[in-house]
N, C-alpha and C positions, 0 to 999 in steps of 0.2 A: 297480855302485854306483858306483862312480869316477865314472865318464865321465856318468855321468846324470844327480849334482848336479854335474855342471860346466855341465850343457845348462839344467838348470833353478835352478842357480845362484841367479837373479835371485828366486823364486816364497819355495823354498826357505829367503833370507835372508829371512822376511820373519814366518816361523816358529819355535816353540824344536825343531829338530830333534834326537834322541838315537840312540845306534847303539849294538851291542859297540861292546870293546875296539880290536880292531883295523881295525874296518870304521872309525868313527869316528875313527879318528887319522890314515887316508889321506883320509878324505873334507877334516875340517880343515885338513892338511895340504895337498891341492891344494888344495883350491878359497874357502879362510880362514872359512869356517862357523864361526860355534859351536853345533860340536857335544861334547851330550853325554855322557860314557864309560862306561859301564854294563861288566861283568867281562865278561870273550873270553866265549863265543858258549857252548862247551863248558864252562865255567870256570862258570854261574852268570846272566849276561848273559840269555840269552833266558827263564830264569826273575823275572831284573828287571821284562822290560818290560813279560813274562805281569803278573805285581803288577799294573804302572803300566796294563795295558788290564785285570783286576779292578777297581781304583778308576778307570775313568770320567774318561783322565790324557792317551790319545791319542786323537790324531785320524782317524789313517789311517795303515798302517803295510805302509811299501816293501819285501819279505821276495823277494828275488832267489832263491829255492833252485836248483841243478845240478837239471836232470829227469833227468841218467845218474842219479842216485839212485834207487834200485829203494826205500832206508824214508827214515822220517824218522826224527830222534832224539823222544823221547818228549817231552825240554821242545819242539821244534817244532810237536809233532803240541799239543800241549798250547796253548802259543801260539796256533795255527791258529781249535783250536776255543772259543778265550777269545772273540775278537774274533769271531768267529759268535755266540755265545752275548751278547756286548753294542755289535753291532752297526757294532762296527769294520769300515770300507772296506780290502779288501787287496790287495794287489797285489805277485802272484810271477812276473809277468814286467815286460819292456820297456813294451812296449805296455799292458796294465796301467795301468800309473803311471804313464806320461803322461797318461791319462782321467783318475786321481783327481790327479795333481798340477797340469794343468792343472785342472779341479774346485776346487782348493784356489786357485790364484789368481784364479781368478770370487770366490770365498767362497760357493759351491752347498755347501760343507761345514761351515757355518756354522751349528751347530746346538746 
């Protein structure tokens, strides 16, 4: 995630960025981006982000998950399900994230 945010810092800087605690700290410290930080992912951060999705406060979700894990947590499954329900574009890998962030930079997601 940090490497991705370094590469697309110019686009991300024009938007409100939020993340779970550790990811947000790493991204902020490395890129200088202003990152709103929720709780740790396993400490309720995923639920906090899901709540924002449910209230239509999230335009795009970058959720780089570990494909070697066979099962996601219930909170992660809920987060992805809410994104589907509320039509929030989700990237779970770098290739999809690049497409979505470039679209964000062009204004394609300004709905």
